C-alpha positions in Angstrom: 63.9 175.6 153.4 64.3 175.2 149.3 60.6 177.4 147.8 60.6 177.0 143.4 58.2 179.2 141.7 56.7 177.5 138.6 55.2 179.4 135.3 54.1 178.0 131.6 57.8 179.1 130.2 60.3 180.1 133.0 60.7 183.9 130.9 57.9 185.7 132.7 56.3 185.3 136.0 58.2 183.1 138.1 61.7 184.5 137.1 59.8 187.9 138.3 58.7 186.2 141.5 62.3 184.6 142.0 63.9 188.0 141.8 61.7 189.6 144.3 61.6 186.8 146.6 65.0 186.8 146.8 64.7 190.4 148.2 62.4 188.8 150.9 64.5 185.9 151.9 68.0 187.2 152.2 69.7 186.0 155.4 66.8 183.9 156.1 68.7 180.4 155.1 65.8 180.1 152.3 67.2 179.5 148.7 64.2 180.3 145.7 64.5 179.1 142.1 62.2 179.3 139.6 61.2 176.9 136.5 58.7 176.3 133.6 56.5 173.5 132.4 57.3 174.3 128.9 59.9 176.1 129.3 62.6 176.0 126.0 66.0 175.7 128.2 68.6 178.7 127.9 66.1 181.4 127.5 66.6 184.4 128.5 63.6 186.6 130.6 61.8 188.5 128.3 62.7 191.9 127.6 59.9 193.4 129.1 60.0 190.9 132.3 64.1 192.2 132.6 63.2 195.9 132.2 60.2 195.7 134.7 62.4 193.6 137.0 65.6 196.1 136.7 63.1 199.0 137.6 62.6 197.3 141.2 66.7 196.7 141.6 66.8 193.5 140.7 68.7 191.7 137.7 67.9 188.7 135.5 70.5 189.1 132.9 72.0 185.9 134.1 68.8 184.2 134.3 67.8 181.1 131.8 65.2 179.2 131.6 64.6 175.5 132.7 62.1 172.9 132.7 61.2 171.4 135.8 62.6 168.4 136.4 61.8 165.3 138.8 64.9 166.3 140.8 63.5 169.9 141.1 60.3 168.9 142.7 62.3 166.8 144.8 65.0 169.4 145.8 62.2 171.8 146.7 60.4 172.0 150.3 57.4 174.6 148.4 56.5 175.0 144.7 54.4 178.1 144.5 52.3 177.9 140.8 51.0 180.9 139.5 48.0 179.4 138.2 46.2 176.6 139.3 46.4 174.8 135.8 50.2 174.6 136.4 49.3 173.3 140.2 47.2 170.7 138.4 49.6 169.6 135.8 52.3 169.5 138.7 50.3 167.2 140.5 49.2 165.2 137.4 52.9 164.3 136.7 54.3 164.8 140.4 52.0 163.0 142.5 54.3 162.7 145.5 54.0 166.4 145.6 50.8 167.2 146.6 51.9 168.3 149.8 54.0 171.0 149.0 52.4 172.5 145.8 50.3 175.2 145.8 49.5 178.5 143.6 50.9 181.5 144.8 47.6 183.2 145.7 46.4 180.0 147.4 49.3 179.8 149.6 49.6 183.9 150.0 45.9 183.3 151.4 44.6 185.6 148.6 43.5 183.1 146.0 43.4 183.8 142.0 46.0 182.9 139.2 48.6 185.9 138.3 48.3 187.0 135.2 50.5 186.2 132.1 52.0 189.1 130.8 53.7 187.7 127.9 53.3 189.3 124.7 51.7 192.3 126.2 53.1 195.9 127.1 55.7 197.0 129.7 52.5 198.4 131.5 51.0 194.2 131.8 54.3 193.7 133.6 54.7 196.4 136.1 50.8 195.4 137.3 52.3 191.8 137.0 55.0 192.7 139.4 53.2 194.5 141.3 50.5 192.0 142.1 53.5 189.1 143.0 54.9 191.3 145.0 52.1 192.3 147.1 51.5 187.7 146.7 55.2 187.2 148.4 55.0 189.5 151.3 52.1 188.0 152.9 53.7 184.7 151.3 56.8 185.3 153.0 55.2 185.8 156.3 55.1 181.7 156.5 58.5 181.5 155.7 59.4 183.1 158.5 57.5 180.6 161.1 
């Protein structure tokens, strides 16, 4: 199974989700990745995001942002977006992905969008990481089925 997390710039939420999810799927035959709808290809994770994830025991040192492409959509078995707006954009551009594209809140059964911490203080990133951790733990129950 190949899971793709998508946000806007691929420097905050989706790399954070990728890092957290990677710890939940170790040894399970599941690969995770991330992309952004408006990414500046090659950009590193935001400093607050990298620091927050490091505090959780993960590294985003090698992360580089990438823009969502048709190939990524085709390779993904599951696409989890941070917001409904992200999901709607993907469904508009990549209409054939409707059966595998969900918001992370929708997929986890919790609903709602994941707030964007971009440009905010480290506390916003920590709150985002906690929210993603909670949502991903719930979502991972479905991956193990």
